[in-house]
N, C-alpha and C positions, 0 to 999 in steps of 0.2 A: 327668874323664869316662872310664869304662871301656868297652872293646869287646872282648868275647871274652876277658875277663881280662887284657888289656894295656892300660896307660895310654896316653894320647895321645902323649907324647913318645917312647915305646918303639915306638909303631906307625909312626911317620914313616919311620924308616930301612927298615923291612920294606917299606913301600909303594914307596920309592924303588928298592930292590933288585929288587922284583917288576916294576916298570916297566922297568928296565934290561934284565932278562932277557926281558921280552916284546918289547922293541925288537930285541934281538939275535936272538930266535927268528924274528921277521918278516923281519928283514934276511937271515937264513940260509936260510929256507925259502920265502919268497914269490918269485914271478916278477917280472920287471921291470914287467909290466902291473899286477900287484897292488900293487907298491910305489908306482907312479904313482897308483893309486886311493887308496892310504892318504894320500899327500900332498895330493891334490886334494879328498878327502872333507871334511876340516876346512874348507877354503876355501869349499866348496859349502854346507856347513852355516852358516857365518858369513854368506855372502851371502844365503841364505834367510832367516836371522833378521833381517838388515839390512832386507831387502825387506819382511818381515812387520811390522817396526817403522815403517819409513818407506817406504810403497809408492811415492811418486813417485821415490825414488831408483832403484827397479827399472826404472821406465819411462824414466828418463834413460839408464840403463846399456844398456837394451835398444835404445834408439833409435840409439845410436852403435856398439854392439858389432859389428854386422854389417859396418860399414865397415873395422874394424881387425883383427878376429879371423880368420885364414885357415882357416875350416872350411866344408866343403860336404858335407853328408851325402846320403843316398839321396833321389832325387826333388827335388833342390834345397834340401833342409833346411839352414837356416843357424843361426847362433848367436841372432840376433834372434828367430826363430820359436821356438827353444827356450825362451829367457827369457820370451817372451810367454806360452807355455803354462805355465811355472812360475809367473808372477805371477797368472795366472788360477786355478791350482790353490791357490796360497796365499790368494787372495781368498776362494775358496769355502770353504776349510779354516777360515779365520778366521770366516766367517759360520756354519759348522756348530758349531765349538767354542763360540762365544758364543751359539749358538741364536738368531740373529737372522734376520729376513726380509731378502731381498736388497734393499738400499736403492737401488733404480734412481732416478737423478736424473730429476726430472719434465721430460720433453721429448717434443715430438711426433715426434721421430726414433726413439723406442724401438720403436713398433709396427712401422714398416717394417724395422727392424733385426731384430727377433725373426722377423718373417715371412720375411725373406730367408734366415734360418738354417734355419727349418722347411722352406722349399722346397728349400734345398740338401740337406737330409737326405733328403727325399723323392726328389729327382733322383738322389742316390747309390744309393738302393734301386732306382730304375727302371734305373739304369745296369747292374745286374747281370742284367737280362733279355737273352735272345738276340734282338736286334732284327733282325739280318741273319743268316739261317740259314747255317750252316757257315762263318761268318766270325767269328774271335775278337774280343772287345772289348779295351779297354785293360787292362794289368796292374792288379791290385788296388792296388799301391803308387802308380801314377800317379793312380788315382781318389781314393785317400785323401789324396794331396797336393793335388788340386783342392779337395776338401772342407775340408781343413785351412786353406787360404788364406781361404775364406769365414768359417770359425768363428774363426780367429785375428784376422782383420781386424775382424770385429764385436766380438770380445772386447776388442781394443785400444781400440776406440771406447768401450765401456762402462767399461773400466778408467780411461781418462782422465777421462771424465765424472763417475765416482763417486769417484775417488781424488785427483784434483787439484782441490781446492776452494779453494785459495789462489792468488792471482794471482802471488805470488812463485815458486811452483813451476813455474807455466806459463812465466814469464819464464826461469827457469833452464833449463828443458827446451828452449826456444827458442834461447837463447843457446849452449847446448852443441852443439845441432844445427848452428847456423850456424858455430861455431868449428871443429868436426870437419869440417863440409862444406867450409869454406874451405880447410882443411889438405889435404883430399883433392884439391880442384882444384889446389892448388899442387904437391902431390907427384905426382899422376898426370898433370897436363896441362902446367903451366908449367915446372917443372924438367926433365922429359924433353925439352921443345922446346929447352932450352938445352943438351942433351947429357948430363944427369945421369941415371944408371939408377935412378931412384926409383919407377918406376911400380908395381912389385909390393909397395911398402910398404903400400898401401891396397888394398882389395878392389874389383873391378869394380862399377859401378853402372849402373842404367838410366835411362830418360828421366825417369820420375817423380821421381827424386831431384833432377835439375836443375831441374824446374819448381818443386818446393818450395823449393829453395835460392834461386833467382832471385826467386821471389814473396815469400818472407818477408824476404829481405835488402833487396829494393827497397822494400817497404813500410815497413820500420823505418827505412831511410835517408831516405825522403821524408817520413814523417808522424810519427815519433817526436820531438816537440819537446823532450822531457826528456832526450834522448840528447845527449852531448857532440858537438860538431861534428866532432872528429877521428874518433870512432867512426862517425859518419854517412858521412864521407868514406871510411873503410875499408870499410863495407858497400857503398857505391857502386862502389868499386874492385873488390870481390868480384863484383858483378853484371856489371860490364864485362869482367872477366877470364873469367867463366863464359860470357858471351855470345860473346866472342871465340873461345873454345875451341869452342863449339857452332856458331857461324855461319861461322867461317873454317876452323878445323881439321877440323871434322867436319860440313861443309856437307851432305854426301851423307845424313847421318842427320837428315832433316828433322823427324822427330817430336821432336827435341831443342830446336832453336832456334825452330821455328814455335810450338810450344806454349808456350814461354817468353815469346815476344813477345805472344801472345794473353793470357797470365797478366798481364803488365804492363798491357796495355790494359784488362783487366777490373778491376784494382786502381785505375786512374786513374778509370774511369767510376764505380765504386762510391764513390769519394771525392768526385768532383765531376762532375756530368753536363755542366756548362759546359766543363770542361776536356776531357771526352770529345767534345763537339761541335767543339771547336777542333781536336782532333787527328783528327777523322774524315776530312777530305780527304787528310791526309798518309797515314793508314792505308789508305785506299781505293787511292790511287795506288801505295803500296808493295805492297799485296796483288795489284793488277793486274800490276805488273812482275814480282813473285816468281812469280805463278801462271803467266805466260807462260813464264818460264824453267823453271819446275818441270815443266810439261807437255812442254816441248821436250826436256828432258834425261831425263825418267823416263817416257816415253810407254809403253814396254813394261811397266814395273812397274805403272803405273796401270791399263793394259788387262787385264793378267793378274789383278789384284785384282778387277776387275769380273767376270771369268770365274769366279774362285773364289767370289764371293758368289752367283752364279747356281747353281753346283754345291752350295754350302751350303744354298740354298733347297730343292733336291731332297732333301738329307739331312734337313733340318729337318722336311719333310713327313711323315717317318716317324712322328714323335711331337711335334707342334708345341706341345702344351700343357705338358708336363713336361720336354721335352728327352730326350736320349739318355744323360744321365749325364756325369760328368766325364771328359774326355780321350778319350771314345769316338769322337767324330767323326773325330778325327785318324787313327784306325785304319781307319775306313770309307772315307776319301777315295780310297784306290787303286781302289776299285770304281767310281769315277766319274772317268774320265780327264780331265785338263785339258790341252787342246791336244794330245791324243794321247799323253800321258804318264800311266801309272798310278803316281802317286807319292803319298806322304803330304804334306799341306800345311796350314798354319795359315790361318785366315780373315783375319788381319791387321785384325781389327776387333773391339773388345772387346764391342760390343753384339750382334754376330752370334755371337760366343762364348757370350755369356750365353744367347741363345735356343737355340743348338745344345745346350748342356749342361744348362740349367735351364728351358728352354721359355719360352713367352710369359708365363706366370705369374711366372717369376723375373725377366724383364725389367720387368714392371709393378712388382714390388716395388722393384727397383733404381731405376727412375725415380721412384717414390714417395719413396724415401729421399733422392735428389737434390733433389727439389722441397722436402722438409722441411728439409734442410740449407741450401738456398738461402734459403728463407723465414726461418729462424732467423737467419742471418747478415745478411740485408738488414734485419731488424728491429733487430738489435743495433747496427748500424754508427753510429747517432746517439745511442746511449745509454751508450757506453763512456766512461770518463774519459780525458782527454787523455794522450798519451804512449804507452807500450808497448801498453796494452790497445786503444786506438783504432787503432793501426797494425796490430796483430795481427788 
């Protein structure tokens, strides 16, 4: 083969020399940031090609990356959000290149999902209006962050529904989450209690993480008959360790242990209503005992939340249908003093948050979505094969 008059064997040394000179020039002229980019870029390209070839791998990486990668960008941006945005972009790119229609999985959850995104976009536009004269609304970055949470959450739902079509990939995703989650509890909770400084090896997590971890581990331990007894005992130990951390060590953070216990009760009832009836007296007595203690110890917190919801009602009345846009109400609360203090505060209630930011229309779409997810799950629980799928 000839190329510009040179045969292939004679061309190879020239290419090697050119490559070496290029590397030397980059090392001499580039800044440290540019050198880092040169090193990271091939890795990013390799990851992108891998995710494009095997999309479920990207979902597995995205689900655990936020726990281990110490990165926090503007407005709470983290690695998981970046990876989900990348996976959505690769999915759409693949559809455009192949000129295929978007192959949405047939599900009744699709319409409330898409409606919720549309309402979010409308509310973002509404949030740019000056609802309270001479008072600034939230910065654009905070509003975009609120919108991105909705878009990326819906996008993740659609990615999993359309790209994980094999039960094996769903199983791998679940076991990876449980493995990393269990390691996180060990490193951030158990070992520090023994005096070891390991807490910072994993990133901080919120209540929802523990609810998913406890719920998925408990269900697999109780109902996955195909799982080896040793692994089921290990999952049971993970549940007990997490509940000990939530209920004993972090008792004051009631949204952690309370929702985890409710999650376990819901799993038992969904599995067997007879077992639910048998546990009902125990659950009622426990709830009565705990509620008495909670009210006694957190009376101020509970009462101030009711005060906050009354004020939120006044703010919501400004535009109850479409809301005030993302993050705006937080900037408006100083105009409505709470117990004599003109301060910014959160509603401490997700449903009130939705109404304040996306209006009653947004709340209706969200409740519609929950109903469809619940209906789908309830219908599937008796039709799944025994083992992992039924426990899931």
